[in-house]
C-alpha positions as CSV (number, residue, x, y, z in Angstrom):
1,X,-226.4,-6.7,109.8
2,X,-224.9,-10.2,109.9
3,X,-223.8,-10.0,106.2
4,X,-220.1,-10.2,105.6
5,X,-218.5,-7.1,104.1
6,X,-217.5,-7.8,100.5
7,X,-214.0,-6.6,101.1
8,X,-213.5,-9.1,103.9
9,X,-214.8,-12.2,102.1
10,X,-211.6,-12.9,100.2
11,X,-209.9,-13.7,103.6
12,X,-211.9,-16.9,103.9
13,X,-211.1,-18.7,100.6
14,X,-211.0,-18.3,96.9
15,X,-213.4,-18.3,94.0
16,X,-213.3,-19.6,90.5
17,X,-210.6,-21.5,88.5
18,X,-208.1,-18.8,87.9
19,X,-207.4,-16.9,91.2
20,X,-203.8,-18.3,91.0
21,X,-203.0,-15.8,88.2
22,X,-203.4,-13.0,90.7
23,X,-201.3,-12.0,93.8
24,X,-202.5,-13.9,96.9
25,X,-203.6,-10.7,98.6
26,X,-205.9,-9.8,95.8
27,X,-209.5,-9.3,96.9
28,X,-211.9,-11.4,94.9
29,X,-215.6,-11.2,94.2
30,X,-218.3,-12.5,91.8
31,X,-220.6,-10.7,89.4
32,X,-223.6,-12.1,87.4
33,X,-224.1,-10.1,84.1
34,X,-226.7,-12.5,82.7
35,X,-228.7,-15.5,83.8
36,X,-229.2,-18.8,82.0
37,X,-227.7,-20.5,78.9
38,X,-228.8,-20.9,75.4
39,X,-227.5,-24.5,75.2
40,X,-229.4,-27.7,76.2
41,X,-226.5,-30.0,77.2
42,X,-228.0,-33.2,78.6
43,X,-225.5,-33.4,81.5
44,X,-226.0,-29.8,82.7
45,X,-228.4,-28.7,85.5
46,X,-228.4,-24.9,84.7
47,X,-231.8,-25.0,83.1
48,X,-233.3,-26.7,86.1
49,X,-232.8,-23.6,88.3
50,X,-232.3,-20.8,85.7
51,X,-235.0,-21.7,83.2
52,X,-234.9,-21.6,79.5
53,X,-232.9,-18.9,77.6
54,X,-230.7,-16.1,78.8
55,X,-231.8,-12.9,80.5
56,X,-229.5,-9.9,80.6
57,X,-228.9,-7.2,83.1
58,X,-228.5,-3.7,81.7
59,X,-224.9,-2.8,80.8
60,X,-225.0,0.3,83.1
61,X,-226.1,-1.7,86.1
62,X,-223.3,-4.3,85.5
63,X,-220.5,-1.7,85.1
64,X,-221.9,0.2,88.1
65,X,-221.4,-2.9,90.2
66,X,-217.9,-3.4,88.9
67,X,-217.1,0.2,89.9
68,X,-218.5,-0.2,93.4
69,X,-216.6,-3.4,93.9
70,X,-213.3,-1.8,92.8
71,X,-213.7,1.7,94.3
72,X,-215.6,1.0,97.5
73,X,-214.4,-2.5,98.4
74,X,-210.9,-2.7,96.8
75,X,-211.8,-5.8,94.7
76,X,-209.0,-6.6,92.3
77,X,-210.5,-9.6,90.4
78,X,-214.0,-10.8,89.6
79,X,-215.2,-14.2,88.6
80,X,-218.2,-14.0,86.2
81,X,-221.0,-16.3,87.3
82,X,-222.5,-16.3,83.8
83,X,-223.0,-19.6,82.2
84,X,-223.2,-18.0,78.7
85,X,-221.2,-14.8,79.0
86,X,-220.8,-14.2,75.3
87,X,-224.4,-15.1,74.2
88,X,-225.1,-11.7,72.7
89,X,-222.0,-10.6,70.9
90,X,-223.1,-6.9,70.5
91,X,-224.0,-6.6,74.2
92,X,-220.8,-8.3,75.3
93,X,-218.6,-6.0,73.3
94,X,-220.6,-3.0,74.5
95,X,-220.2,-4.1,78.1
96,X,-216.5,-4.6,77.8
97,X,-216.0,-1.3,76.0
98,X,-217.9,0.5,78.7
99,X,-215.7,-1.0,81.3
100,X,-212.7,0.4,79.4
101,X,-214.4,3.8,79.0
102,X,-214.9,4.1,82.8
103,X,-211.3,3.2,83.4
104,X,-211.8,0.0,85.4
105,X,-208.5,-1.6,86.3
106,X,-209.7,-4.8,88.0
107,X,-209.4,-8.1,86.1
108,X,-212.0,-10.8,85.5
109,X,-212.4,-14.4,84.3
110,X,-215.1,-16.7,82.9
111,X,-214.6,-19.8,85.1
112,X,-218.0,-21.2,84.3
113,X,-217.1,-21.6,80.6
114,X,-218.1,-19.9,77.4
115,X,-219.6,-21.4,74.2
116,X,-216.9,-21.8,71.6
117,X,-218.9,-20.4,68.7
118,X,-219.0,-17.1,70.5
119,X,-215.2,-16.8,70.7
120,X,-214.9,-14.5,67.8
121,X,-211.8,-12.3,67.5
122,X,-213.9,-9.2,68.1
123,X,-215.5,-10.5,71.3
124,X,-212.2,-11.9,72.7
125,X,-210.3,-8.7,71.8
126,X,-212.9,-6.6,73.7
127,X,-212.9,-9.0,76.6
128,X,-209.1,-9.0,77.0
129,X,-209.0,-5.2,76.7
130,X,-211.5,-4.9,79.5
131,X,-209.5,-7.1,81.9
132,X,-210.3,-10.7,81.1
133,X,-207.3,-12.8,82.0
134,X,-208.7,-16.3,81.7
135,X,-211.6,-18.5,80.5
136,X,-212.8,-22.0,79.9
137,X,-214.4,-23.3,76.7
138,X,-217.1,-25.8,77.2
139,X,-215.8,-28.5,74.9
140,X,-216.6,-31.8,76.7
141,X,-215.7,-34.0,73.7
142,X,-214.0,-34.0,70.3
143,X,-216.2,-36.7,68.8
144,X,-219.1,-35.7,66.6
145,X,-221.4,-38.5,67.8
146,X,-220.9,-37.7,71.4
147,X,-221.4,-34.0,70.9
148,X,-224.6,-34.7,69.1
149,X,-225.9,-37.1,71.7
150,X,-225.3,-34.7,74.6
151,X,-226.7,-31.8,72.6
152,X,-223.5,-29.8,72.9
153,X,-223.6,-26.6,70.7
154,X,-220.3,-27.2,68.9
155,X,-218.3,-29.3,66.6
156,X,-214.6,-30.1,66.4
157,X,-214.3,-27.3,63.8
158,X,-216.0,-24.9,66.1
159,X,-213.5,-25.7,68.9
160,X,-210.6,-25.4,66.5
161,X,-211.7,-22.0,65.3
162,X,-212.2,-20.7,68.8
163,X,-208.8,-22.0,69.8
164,X,-207.2,-20.3,66.8
165,X,-208.7,-17.0,68.1
166,X,-207.6,-17.6,71.7
167,X,-204.0,-18.3,70.8
168,X,-203.8,-14.8,69.3
169,X,-204.1,-13.4,72.9
170,X,-201.2,-15.0,74.9
171,X,-202.0,-12.9,78.0
172,X,-205.3,-14.8,78.2
173,X,-205.0,-18.1,80.0
174,X,-207.3,-20.4,78.0
175,X,-208.6,-23.8,79.0
176,X,-211.3,-26.3,78.0
177,X,-213.7,-28.5,80.0
178,X,-213.6,-32.1,78.9
179,X,-215.7,-35.0,80.2
180,X,-215.1,-38.7,79.6
181,X,-217.2,-41.7,80.4
182,X,-220.4,-40.8,78.5
183,X,-222.8,-43.7,77.8
184,X,-221.5,-45.8,75.0
185,X,-218.3,-43.7,74.6
186,X,-215.7,-46.0,73.2
187,X,-211.9,-45.7,73.0
188,X,-211.9,-44.3,69.5
189,X,-214.2,-41.5,70.6
190,X,-211.9,-40.6,73.5
191,X,-209.0,-40.6,71.2
192,X,-210.9,-38.1,69.0
193,X,-211.1,-35.8,72.1
194,X,-207.4,-36.1,72.7
195,X,-206.6,-35.4,69.0
196,X,-208.8,-32.3,68.8
197,X,-207.5,-31.0,72.1
198,X,-203.9,-31.4,70.9
199,X,-204.6,-29.4,67.8
200,X,-206.4,-26.7,69.8
201,X,-203.2,-26.2,71.8
202,X,-204.8,-24.4,74.7
203,X,-203.0,-23.8,78.0
204,X,-204.8,-26.4,80.1
205,X,-207.6,-29.0,79.9
206,X,-209.9,-29.7,83.0
207,X,-210.7,-33.3,82.5
208,X,-213.5,-34.9,84.5
209,X,-215.2,-38.3,84.6
210,X,-219.0,-38.0,83.9
211,X,-221.0,-37.6,87.1
212,X,-224.7,-37.6,86.1
213,X,-226.5,-34.9,88.0
214,X,-230.0,-35.8,89.3
215,X,-232.9,-34.3,87.2
216,X,-230.7,-33.9,84.1
217,X,-231.7,-35.6,80.9
218,X,-228.5,-37.7,80.9
219,X,-229.2,-38.9,84.4
220,X,-232.8,-39.9,83.6
221,X,-231.6,-41.7,80.5
222,X,-228.8,-43.6,82.3
223,X,-231.2,-44.5,85.1
224,X,-233.7,-45.9,82.7
225,X,-230.9,-48.0,81.1
226,X,-229.6,-49.2,84.4
227,X,-226.3,-47.5,83.9
228,X,-226.2,-45.6,87.2
229,X,-225.2,-47.2,90.5
230,X,-225.6,-45.7,93.9
231,X,-222.8,-43.2,94.4
232,X,-221.9,-41.7,97.8
233,X,-220.8,-38.1,98.2
234,X,-217.1,-38.8,98.5
235,X,-217.2,-40.7,95.2
236,X,-218.9,-37.7,93.5
237,X,-216.2,-35.4,94.8
238,X,-213.4,-37.7,93.7
239,X,-214.9,-37.8,90.2
240,X,-214.7,-34.0,89.7
241,X,-211.8,-31.8,88.6
242,X,-208.3,-32.5,87.3
243,X,-206.7,-33.8,90.4
244,X,-209.2,-35.5,92.8
245,X,-208.9,-39.0,91.3
246,X,-205.2,-39.0,92.1
247,X,-205.9,-39.4,95.8
248,X,-208.2,-42.3,95.1
249,X,-205.6,-44.0,92.9
250,X,-202.9,-43.6,95.6
251,X,-205.0,-45.9,97.8
252,X,-205.4,-48.5,95.0
253,X,-202.7,-49.1,92.4
254,X,-204.9,-50.5,89.7
255,X,-202.2,-51.2,87.1
256,X,-198.4,-51.7,87.3
257,X,-196.3,-48.8,86.0
258,X,-195.4,-50.8,82.9
259,X,-199.0,-51.7,82.1
260,X,-200.2,-48.2,82.9
261,X,-198.1,-46.5,80.3
262,X,-199.2,-48.8,77.5
263,X,-202.8,-49.5,78.6
264,X,-204.5,-46.8,76.6
265,X,-202.8,-47.4,73.3
266,X,-203.5,-51.2,73.5
267,X,-207.3,-50.9,73.9
268,X,-209.4,-51.7,70.9
269,X,-211.0,-48.8,69.2
270,X,-214.6,-50.0,69.7
271,X,-214.1,-51.0,73.3
272,X,-216.3,-49.2,75.8
273,X,-214.1,-48.8,79.0
274,X,-215.5,-49.9,82.3
275,X,-215.2,-47.8,85.5
276,X,-211.8,-49.0,86.5
277,X,-210.4,-48.4,83.0
278,X,-212.0,-44.9,82.9
279,X,-210.1,-43.9,86.0
280,X,-206.8,-45.1,84.4
281,X,-207.7,-43.3,81.1
282,X,-208.4,-40.1,83.0
283,X,-205.0,-40.3,84.6
284,X,-203.3,-40.9,81.3
285,X,-205.2,-38.1,79.6
286,X,-204.4,-35.7,82.4
287,X,-200.7,-36.4,82.1
288,X,-200.6,-36.5,78.3
289,X,-202.7,-33.5,77.6
290,X,-201.6,-31.2,80.4
291,X,-198.3,-32.1,82.0
292,X,-196.3,-33.8,79.2
293,X,-196.8,-31.0,76.7
294,X,-195.0,-28.6,79.2
295,X,-191.7,-30.1,78.0
296,X,-192.1,-28.0,74.9
297,X,-193.1,-24.7,76.6
298,X,-190.4,-22.1,76.2
299,X,-192.4,-18.8,76.0
300,X,-191.6,-16.6,79.0
301,X,-195.2,-15.5,79.5
302,X,-196.6,-19.0,79.3
303,X,-193.8,-20.3,81.6
304,X,-194.9,-17.8,84.2
305,X,-198.6,-18.6,83.8
306,X,-197.9,-22.3,84.1
307,X,-195.6,-21.7,87.1
308,X,-198.4,-19.9,88.9
309,X,-200.9,-22.6,88.1
310,X,-198.6,-25.4,89.3
311,X,-197.6,-23.5,92.4
312,X,-201.3,-23.3,93.2
313,X,-201.7,-27.0,92.5
314,X,-199.0,-28.1,94.9
315,X,-199.5,-25.5,97.6
316,X,-203.3,-25.5,97.8
317,X,-205.1,-28.0,95.7
318,X,-203.0,-31.2,96.0
319,X,-199.7,-30.7,97.9
320,X,-198.5,-34.3,97.3
321,X,-199.0,-34.2,93.5
322,X,-195.8,-35.7,92.1
323,X,-196.4,-34.5,88.5
324,X,-197.2,-31.0,89.8
325,X,-194.0,-30.8,91.8
326,X,-191.9,-32.2,88.9
327,X,-193.3,-29.8,86.3
328,X,-193.2,-26.9,88.6
329,X,-189.5,-27.5,88.9
330,X,-189.2,-27.8,85.2
331,X,-191.1,-24.4,84.6
332,X,-188.8,-22.8,87.1
333,X,-185.7,-24.2,85.4
334,X,-186.8,-23.2,81.9
335,X,-187.7,-19.7,83.1
336,X,-184.7,-18.9,85.4
337,X,-182.1,-21.5,84.4
338,X,-182.5,-23.5,87.6
339,X,-185.3,-25.0,89.7
340,X,-186.0,-23.7,93.1
341,X,-184.1,-25.7,95.8
342,X,-187.4,-25.7,97.9
343,X,-189.3,-27.2,95.0
344,X,-186.6,-29.8,94.4
345,X,-186.6,-30.7,98.1
346,X,-190.4,-31.2,98.1
347,X,-190.2,-33.4,95.0
348,X,-187.4,-35.6,96.4
349,X,-189.3,-35.9,99.7
350,X,-192.5,-36.9,97.9
351,X,-190.7,-39.5,95.8
352,X,-189.1,-41.0,98.9
353,X,-192.3,-41.0,100.9
354,X,-194.8,-42.2,98.2
355,X,-194.3,-45.5,96.4
356,X,-197.2,-44.4,94.2
357,X,-195.5,-41.3,92.9
358,X,-192.1,-42.9,92.8
359,X,-193.5,-45.6,90.5
360,X,-195.6,-43.2,88.4
361,X,-192.7,-40.8,87.8
362,X,-190.4,-43.7,86.8
363,X,-193.1,-45.2,84.5
364,X,-193.2,-41.9,82.6
365,X,-189.4,-41.5,82.5
366,X,-189.4,-38.5,84.8
367,X,-186.2,-38.4,86.7
368,X,-186.0,-35.7,89.5
369,X,-182.2,-35.7,89.2
370,X,-182.4,-34.3,85.7
371,X,-184.0,-31.1,87.0
372,X,-181.0,-30.3,89.2
373,X,-178.6,-30.3,86.3
374,X,-177.5,-27.0,84.8
């Protein structure tokens, strides 16, 4: 057969959002326990290829697969491919209890996101007990009007309740997906998202600029309104994730450091930002909601989780990321009393080589020399 052995596939890349929490020699695989999603989010294409509703595999077949992956192929971590892993609470809990009963020791994550209303303490407790080490909540926005318009099955209260549950399980690395740039989304609505996110106090927020996918309701609506311009593949890639836009902005400093720091707060509440402003807002949100809050992180477990995340960021995802290098050094210093000399050297080299990062770090008052102090 020409098929690659499951145990060998991990040599050729990674899978999911949370592989950084595992040792680098951990063998990774994927499992699908159900297909489809109960939600009808207008920006999502899941229904296009999975159809309406959710179909479940039997619990025994799922756990049998986990056993084969672990025992026959040495798999140490699994990314669930499910788009609605917690849809049936009773089934989910029974599945996780069966994994525990059979003595499975591998870990797993829900990189595709889970629906916040399903994050009850009973479900999350069972998931963590069975080996869940990380998950994303599909949040997208903290504004009621936007959530209603995109048919997101959640409210700010739903997200806050879910976050309250997740914070009870510090071993679980919890994150939320956020999108900005929805049609007619104004500055006040974006500020709502930032406010709700701050109150949720999760470990990370994966912020993306809306990229309408063909054949989705939001794409058709925006096309009819003339809101969509031709976008090439490189622009689509740059619009995704928490880091890609940085590379684009390095080639085009759209605001001075002084203007950049104050830009967001100076915009009128009812102003709908244009494409250039959205990119700047994305950068501001990513710093404010993810990096800046790390100044207050003192918990040893969370320091280690964030150290692993930032190490992955600067080693694999975006090696020239100035914020990543700075805050990696900070996590090292807060955990061990001093930052790694290797990290400090990389940070100083990046500041010296990149006017972009030199200006950005200065604009936010981030002095690399402060990290070397005892």
